[in-house]
C-alpha positions as CSV (number, residue, x, y, z in Angstrom):
1,X,14.6,-29.0,18.1
2,X,15.7,-27.0,21.0
3,X,14.7,-23.2,21.2
4,X,15.9,-21.1,18.9
5,X,16.7,-17.4,19.8
6,X,17.7,-15.0,16.8
7,X,19.2,-11.7,17.6
8,X,17.6,-9.5,14.8
9,X,19.0,-6.4,13.3
10,X,16.6,-3.6,11.4
11,X,18.3,-0.2,10.2
12,X,16.6,-0.2,6.6
13,X,15.5,3.5,7.2
14,X,15.2,5.7,10.2
15,X,14.9,3.5,13.0
16,X,17.5,1.6,15.0
17,X,15.9,-1.7,16.0
18,X,17.2,-4.8,17.5
19,X,15.0,-7.6,19.1
20,X,15.6,-11.5,20.3
21,X,12.9,-13.5,18.9
22,X,12.2,-17.3,19.9
23,X,11.1,-19.9,17.5
24,X,10.3,-17.3,15.0
25,X,7.0,-15.9,16.8
26,X,7.9,-14.9,20.5
27,X,9.3,-11.6,20.7
28,X,11.5,-12.2,24.1
29,X,13.1,-8.4,23.9
30,X,12.5,-5.8,21.3
31,X,14.2,-1.9,21.1
32,X,13.2,0.5,18.6
33,X,15.1,4.0,18.6
34,X,13.4,6.2,15.9
35,X,15.2,9.3,14.5
36,X,11.7,10.6,13.5
37,X,11.9,13.8,15.2
38,X,15.0,14.8,13.7
39,X,14.2,14.1,10.1
40,X,10.8,15.9,10.7
41,X,12.8,19.0,10.7
42,X,13.6,18.2,7.1
43,X,10.4,16.9,5.9
44,X,11.5,13.5,5.3
45,X,14.4,11.3,5.8
46,X,17.9,12.6,5.1
47,X,19.8,9.6,4.3
48,X,23.2,10.7,5.3
49,X,22.1,11.8,8.9
50,X,20.1,8.6,9.2
51,X,23.2,6.3,8.7
52,X,25.4,8.4,11.0
53,X,22.6,8.4,13.8
54,X,22.6,4.2,13.1
55,X,26.3,4.3,13.7
56,X,26.0,6.5,16.7
57,X,23.3,4.7,18.3
58,X,23.5,0.8,17.3
59,X,25.9,-0.2,20.3
60,X,23.3,1.5,22.9
61,X,20.6,-0.3,21.0
62,X,22.2,-3.7,21.2
63,X,23.2,-2.9,24.9
64,X,19.0,-2.2,25.8
65,X,18.1,-5.1,23.8
66,X,20.3,-7.8,26.2
67,X,19.0,-5.4,29.4
68,X,15.6,-6.2,28.7
69,X,16.1,-10.2,28.9
70,X,17.9,-12.7,31.1
71,X,19.6,-13.9,28.0
72,X,22.9,-13.7,27.0
73,X,25.1,-13.6,23.6
74,X,25.7,-17.3,24.9
75,X,22.3,-18.0,24.5
76,X,22.0,-16.7,20.8
77,X,21.6,-19.2,18.1
78,X,22.0,-16.8,14.9
79,X,22.2,-13.2,14.0
80,X,19.8,-12.0,11.6
81,X,20.0,-8.6,9.7
82,X,18.1,-6.6,6.9
83,X,20.4,-6.3,3.9
84,X,17.7,-5.1,1.5
85,X,16.0,-2.8,0.4
86,X,16.3,0.2,2.2
87,X,18.8,3.2,2.0
88,X,22.4,1.9,1.4
89,X,24.1,3.9,4.1
90,X,21.4,2.9,6.8
91,X,21.5,-1.0,5.8
92,X,25.4,-0.7,5.6
93,X,25.3,0.3,9.5
94,X,23.1,-2.8,10.4
95,X,24.9,-5.2,7.8
96,X,28.6,-4.4,9.4
97,X,27.0,-4.4,13.1
98,X,25.4,-8.2,12.2
99,X,28.8,-9.3,10.7
100,X,31.0,-8.2,13.4
101,X,28.5,-9.9,16.3
102,X,28.4,-13.2,13.8
103,X,32.2,-13.3,13.9
104,X,33.0,-12.5,17.3
105,X,30.6,-14.7,19.1
106,X,30.7,-17.4,16.3
107,X,27.2,-17.3,15.3
108,X,25.6,-18.3,11.8
109,X,24.4,-14.9,10.1
110,X,20.9,-14.8,8.1
111,X,20.5,-12.1,5.5
112,X,16.8,-11.0,5.6
113,X,14.8,-9.1,3.0
114,X,12.6,-6.2,4.5
115,X,9.6,-7.1,3.1
116,X,9.6,-10.4,4.4
117,X,9.8,-9.4,7.5
118,X,7.1,-7.1,7.1
119,X,5.0,-10.5,6.0
120,X,6.4,-12.6,8.8
121,X,5.3,-10.2,11.4
122,X,2.1,-11.6,11.4
123,X,3.7,-14.6,13.0
124,X,3.8,-12.7,16.4
125,X,1.0,-13.6,18.5
126,X,-1.1,-15.2,15.8
127,X,0.4,-18.1,13.4
128,X,0.1,-17.5,9.5
129,X,-2.0,-20.1,7.8
130,X,-1.0,-21.8,4.4
131,X,-2.0,-21.3,1.8
132,X,-2.9,-17.1,2.5
133,X,-2.9,-13.9,0.1
134,X,-0.6,-11.4,1.4
135,X,-0.6,-7.7,0.4
136,X,2.6,-5.6,1.6
137,X,1.8,-1.6,1.8
138,X,4.7,0.4,2.9
139,X,6.8,3.6,1.8
140,X,8.5,1.3,-0.7
141,X,6.3,-1.3,-1.7
142,X,2.9,-2.5,-2.9
143,X,3.0,-6.1,-3.5
144,X,0.1,-8.9,-3.8
145,X,1.4,-12.3,-3.1
146,X,0.2,-15.9,-2.4
147,X,2.2,-17.5,0.1
148,X,1.7,-21.5,-0.4
149,X,4.0,-22.4,2.5
150,X,6.5,-21.1,4.6
151,X,9.4,-21.7,1.8
152,X,7.2,-21.0,-1.3
153,X,5.4,-17.9,-2.9
154,X,4.3,-16.2,-6.0
155,X,4.2,-12.5,-6.7
156,X,0.7,-11.6,-8.1
157,X,1.6,-8.2,-8.7
158,X,3.1,-5.0,-7.4
159,X,3.1,-1.2,-8.0
160,X,4.2,0.1,-11.7
161,X,4.9,3.4,-10.5
162,X,4.8,4.7,-6.6
163,X,3.5,2.7,-3.7
164,X,0.8,3.7,-2.0
165,X,2.9,4.5,1.0
166,X,4.8,7.0,-0.9
167,X,1.9,8.8,-1.9
168,X,0.5,9.2,1.3
169,X,3.4,11.1,2.1
170,X,3.7,13.3,-0.8
171,X,-0.1,14.0,-0.7
172,X,0.5,15.0,2.7
173,X,3.4,17.3,1.9
174,X,1.4,19.1,-0.7
175,X,-1.4,19.5,1.9
176,X,1.3,21.4,4.2
177,X,1.3,18.4,6.7
178,X,4.4,17.8,8.8
179,X,6.5,14.2,8.2
180,X,5.5,11.4,8.4
181,X,2.6,12.1,6.4
182,X,0.6,8.9,6.3
183,X,-0.6,9.4,10.0
184,X,-1.5,13.1,9.6
185,X,-3.4,12.1,6.3
186,X,-5.7,9.7,8.6
187,X,-6.1,12.1,11.4
188,X,-7.1,14.9,9.2
189,X,-9.8,12.6,7.3
190,X,-11.3,12.0,10.1
191,X,-12.4,15.2,10.0
192,X,-13.4,15.4,6.5
193,X,-15.9,14.3,3.8
194,X,-15.5,12.4,0.8
195,X,-16.5,15.6,-1.7
196,X,-13.7,15.7,-4.0
197,X,-14.0,13.7,-7.2
198,X,-10.5,12.2,-7.7
199,X,-9.6,9.8,-10.5
200,X,-9.8,5.9,-9.9
201,X,-6.1,4.4,-10.4
202,X,-5.7,1.5,-12.7
203,X,-8.9,0.5,-12.8
204,X,-8.4,-2.9,-14.7
205,X,-8.3,-6.6,-13.9
206,X,-4.4,-7.2,-13.6
207,X,-3.4,-7.1,-9.7
208,X,-1.0,-4.4,-10.4
209,X,-1.2,-0.9,-8.5
210,X,-0.7,2.9,-9.7
211,X,-0.6,5.7,-7.8
212,X,1.2,8.2,-9.8
213,X,-1.7,9.3,-11.3
214,X,-3.7,10.3,-8.2
215,X,-0.9,11.9,-6.9
216,X,-0.1,14.3,-9.9
217,X,-3.8,15.0,-10.3
218,X,-3.9,16.1,-6.3
219,X,-0.7,18.1,-6.6
220,X,-2.2,20.0,-9.9
221,X,-5.5,20.1,-8.2
222,X,-3.9,22.0,-5.0
223,X,-1.6,24.3,-7.1
224,X,-4.5,25.5,-9.2
225,X,-6.8,26.0,-6.4
226,X,-4.2,28.3,-4.7
227,X,-3.6,30.1,-7.9
228,X,-7.1,31.0,-8.3
229,X,-7.2,32.2,-4.6
230,X,-9.7,29.5,-3.4
231,X,-9.8,27.5,-0.3
232,X,-8.3,24.1,0.0
233,X,-10.7,22.1,2.1
234,X,-7.8,20.1,3.7
235,X,-9.6,17.3,5.8
236,X,-12.1,16.7,2.7
237,X,-9.5,16.2,0.3
238,X,-7.7,13.9,2.9
239,X,-10.5,12.2,3.0
240,X,-11.3,11.7,-0.5
241,X,-7.8,10.6,-0.9
242,X,-7.9,7.8,1.4
243,X,-11.3,6.7,0.3
244,X,-9.8,6.3,-3.3
245,X,-6.3,4.9,-2.6
246,X,-7.9,2.3,0.0
247,X,-10.8,1.5,-2.4
248,X,-8.2,0.2,-5.0
249,X,-6.2,-1.9,-2.4
250,X,-9.5,-3.7,-1.5
251,X,-10.7,-3.8,-4.9
252,X,-7.5,-5.7,-5.9
253,X,-7.4,-8.2,-3.1
254,X,-11.1,-8.9,-3.5
255,X,-10.2,-9.8,-7.0
256,X,-7.7,-12.2,-5.9
257,X,-9.7,-13.8,-3.4
258,X,-12.4,-14.6,-6.0
259,X,-10.2,-16.0,-8.6
260,X,-7.9,-18.2,-6.2
261,X,-10.5,-19.1,-3.7
262,X,-7.6,-18.6,-0.9
263,X,-9.5,-18.3,2.7
264,X,-6.8,-16.5,4.3
265,X,-5.3,-12.9,4.1
266,X,-2.7,-11.1,5.9
267,X,-2.1,-7.4,5.5
268,X,1.6,-6.2,6.1
269,X,4.0,-3.1,6.1
270,X,3.7,0.4,7.5
271,X,0.6,1.2,6.0
272,X,-1.0,-1.8,7.4
273,X,-1.1,0.6,10.6
274,X,-3.9,2.7,8.8
275,X,-7.0,2.0,10.9
276,X,-9.4,2.8,7.7
277,X,-7.2,0.3,5.8
278,X,-8.0,-2.3,8.3
279,X,-11.4,-1.4,8.7
280,X,-12.2,-1.8,5.0
281,X,-10.1,-4.9,4.4
282,X,-11.9,-6.5,7.6
283,X,-15.5,-5.9,6.3
284,X,-14.2,-7.1,2.5
285,X,-12.8,-10.4,4.1
286,X,-16.1,-10.9,6.2
287,X,-18.2,-10.6,2.9
288,X,-16.2,-13.9,1.9
289,X,-15.6,-15.5,4.8
290,X,-11.9,-15.3,4.7
291,X,-9.5,-15.1,7.7
292,X,-8.3,-11.5,8.2
293,X,-4.9,-11.0,9.9
294,X,-2.6,-8.0,10.5
295,X,0.2,-7.5,13.0
296,X,-0.2,-5.5,16.0
297,X,0.2,-1.8,15.4
298,X,3.8,-1.9,17.1
299,X,4.7,-4.3,14.7
300,X,3.5,-2.6,11.4
301,X,6.5,-0.3,11.1
302,X,10.1,-1.1,10.9
303,X,11.2,-3.3,13.9
304,X,13.7,-5.9,14.5
305,X,11.1,-8.3,15.8
306,X,9.6,-8.8,12.0
307,X,13.3,-9.6,11.0
308,X,13.9,-12.3,13.7
309,X,10.5,-14.0,12.5
310,X,11.6,-14.0,9.1
311,X,15.0,-15.4,9.8
312,X,13.6,-18.5,11.4
313,X,12.3,-20.3,8.5
314,X,16.0,-19.5,7.1
315,X,17.4,-20.9,10.0
316,X,15.9,-24.1,9.6
317,X,16.5,-24.6,6.4
318,X,20.4,-23.7,7.0
319,X,20.3,-20.6,4.4
320,X,23.1,-18.8,6.1
321,X,25.2,-15.8,4.6
322,X,29.0,-15.5,4.6
323,X,31.0,-12.4,5.4
324,X,30.7,-11.2,1.9
325,X,27.2,-10.1,2.5
326,X,26.6,-6.6,1.6
327,X,23.7,-4.4,1.7
328,X,21.2,-3.5,-1.5
329,X,19.4,-0.7,-1.7
330,X,16.4,-2.2,-3.8
331,X,15.6,-5.8,-4.4
332,X,11.8,-6.1,-5.3
333,X,9.9,-9.1,-4.1
334,X,9.6,-10.9,-7.5
335,X,13.4,-10.8,-7.6
336,X,13.7,-12.3,-4.2
337,X,11.2,-15.1,-4.7
338,X,13.1,-16.2,-8.1
339,X,16.4,-15.8,-6.5
340,X,15.1,-18.2,-3.6
């Protein structure tokens, strides 16, 4: 097969990103234009502002992505785009751009699930070995899977309420930290001690996760302490929260390793940039002689390179979309697996 160059587009939330990925694992060009500073003024992402900024920036991002490489649109094999899940208005900007490029340049169109993008980011710099366990942790997802091959996977479990990334952000907000909350929780925890006794979420033998109880407990704790005029030891509470939240992720992955005997594990999603989580997962994997992989920090958060990687198996299988492709705000990983 000749080299395959996929132009990928990612606009599921507040990053306008495009990339050109060669053969599913070599990033030839990547542009990420973040809206983080704008949304920080509102304490979180405002969907209407996000979609408007995507519209304003997407042509400029395309030009910059092509400028960074000697490739032209003639060299591009296919156009890939995130169609789900995410903010509907933001997704629509990317989908319409992708359909336009595919039509104008007569290129195949590939629809990519955002969560699958996070998984396949692990193919950049290091090839995924099958079978492997995969944990996706982000602002919208906490999912544990078995990847049996490039085209076959099984969902073991997922969150039954809040994702771990969402709870990181909400706990950060109640502690008075600016958006985005996750990195600020991690930073504060480095200065703190694990002194608060917090409830352990979903202590069972399933592969599902639950973080709503932990979130509610901390919200009530902070409210009650303020009502009593007591000081909230922010760094200590951040540390205690992170220890409990991460411990449950590690415990469920450890359970899956014991029960399946699989010797490969990959971590993916925005929360996988958390260094404490990486460290704890790596220690657990070493205990069981399991190969542990996590993307470079650059590819953990939302980016188009991961979409280009996830599009490559679909390209090889000739799973192309037509121009009726539309954006979907929600599509859990179990539904995606069943559909494909």
